[in-house]
C-alpha positions in Angstrom: -12.3 10.7 -7.4 -15.3 8.7 -8.8 -14.4 5.6 -6.8 -16.7 4.1 -4.2 -15.3 4.4 -0.6 -14.5 0.7 -0.7 -12.4 1.0 -3.8 -14.2 -1.9 -5.4 -15.3 -1.7 -9.0 -18.8 -2.6 -10.3 -19.3 -6.3 -10.6 -16.3 -7.1 -8.5 -16.6 -10.1 -6.2 -16.0 -9.8 -2.4 -12.4 -10.6 -1.5 -11.2 -9.4 -4.9 -9.2 -6.3 -4.3 -7.0 -5.2 -7.2 -5.4 -2.4 -5.2 -3.6 -4.8 -2.8 -0.7 -7.0 -3.9 -1.3 -10.7 -3.6 1.9 -11.2 -1.6 1.4 -12.6 1.9 4.2 -10.2 3.0 1.8 -7.2 2.8 -0.5 -5.7 5.4 -3.6 -3.5 5.2 -3.3 0.0 6.8 -5.5 3.0 6.9 -4.0 6.4 6.1 -5.7 9.8 6.4 -4.6 12.0 3.5 -5.4 15.5 2.6 -8.1 15.7 0.0 -5.7 17.2 -2.6 -3.1 14.4 -1.9 -5.8 11.7 -2.4 -6.9 13.3 -5.6 -3.3 13.5 -6.9 -2.8 9.9 -5.9 -5.9 8.9 -7.9 -4.8 10.8 -10.9 -1.2 9.4 -10.8 -2.7 5.9 -10.4 -5.0 6.3 -13.4 -2.3 7.8 -15.6 0.3 5.1 -14.8 -2.3 2.3 -14.6 -0.8 1.2 -11.3 -2.7 0.7 -8.1 -2.7 3.4 -5.5 -1.3 0.9 -3.0 1.7 0.3 -5.3 2.4 4.0 -5.7 2.1 4.6 -1.9 4.4 1.7 -1.2 6.9 3.0 -3.8 6.9 6.5 -2.3 6.9 5.5 1.3 9.6 2.9 0.8 11.9 5.5 -0.9 11.2 8.0 1.9 11.7 5.5 4.7 14.8 3.7 3.2 17.0 5.7 5.5 15.8 3.5 8.4 17.4 0.1 8.5 15.3 -2.7 10.0 16.9 -5.6 11.9 17.3 -8.9 10.0 14.8 -11.6 10.9 17.7 -13.8 11.9 18.9 -11.2 14.4 15.5 -11.0 16.1 15.3 -14.8 16.3 18.7 -14.9 18.0 17.5 -12.3 20.5 14.5 -14.3 21.4 16.5 -17.5 21.8 18.8 -15.8 24.4 
């Protein structure tokens, strides 16, 4: 709740974002959450000492796991046809 809108901490250099994983397989998205949901996410993040992004990824991945994405090899075969 006491974070700046950018999520950066005091003294942090530009380009240093501890909320986003360093993996090149990640993307940045903007989500609009209810105030209470955002507050609960902040508290959960602080209590577990885990980034809000990691918690959101964990929760969304579990929720969306019922959908199966095609393998990359499948999409490459479709493009080659």
